[in-house]
C-alpha positions in Angstrom: -8.1 26.1 28.8 -9.7 23.1 27.2 -8.4 21.3 24.1 -11.1 20.2 21.6 -10.7 17.8 18.8 -11.2 19.1 15.2 -14.6 18.2 13.7 -15.0 14.7 12.3 -15.2 15.9 8.7 -11.8 17.7 9.1 -10.3 14.6 10.6 -11.6 12.5 7.7 -10.3 15.0 5.2 -6.9 15.0 6.8 -6.7 11.2 6.8 -8.0 11.0 3.2 -5.4 13.5 2.1 -2.6 11.7 3.8 -3.6 8.4 2.2 -3.8 10.1 -1.2 -0.3 11.6 -0.8 1.1 8.2 0.1 -0.8 6.3 -2.7 -0.2 8.9 -5.5 3.3 10.2 -4.5 5.2 8.1 -2.0 4.5 4.6 -3.4 5.3 5.4 -7.0 8.6 7.0 -5.9 9.5 3.9 -3.9 8.8 1.8 -7.0 11.6 3.6 -8.7 14.3 2.6 -6.1 16.8 0.3 -7.9 16.2 -2.7 -5.7 12.5 -2.4 -5.8 12.5 -1.8 -9.6 14.7 -4.9 -10.1 12.2 -7.0 -8.1 9.2 -5.7 -10.0 10.9 -6.4 -13.4 11.8 -9.9 -12.3 8.1 -10.6 -11.4 7.0 -9.1 -14.7 9.5 -11.2 -16.7 8.2 -14.4 -15.0 4.6 -13.3 -15.4 4.0 -13.5 -11.7 0.9 -11.7 -10.4 2.1 -10.3 -7.0 -1.4 -9.6 -6.0 -2.5 -13.2 -6.3 -2.6 -15.3 -3.2 -2.5 -19.1 -3.2 -3.3 -21.3 -0.3 -2.5 -24.6 -1.9 0.1 -25.4 0.7 -2.1 -24.7 3.7 -3.5 -27.7 5.6 -7.3 -27.5 6.1 -8.2 -27.2 9.8 -11.2 -29.2 11.1 
């Protein structure tokens, strides 16, 4: 008895579907948790872009 892996397209479909479920269902529900919602509202009140990254405090390496 030999075990074979599913075809590549099926693996890709499974991974894509799992990512879609996490992105479209799990993460929006996590955003509704009271502690997370409070943090999101705080950032919005202060006009803080949580996606922005600043490296002004990083020393340049030479």
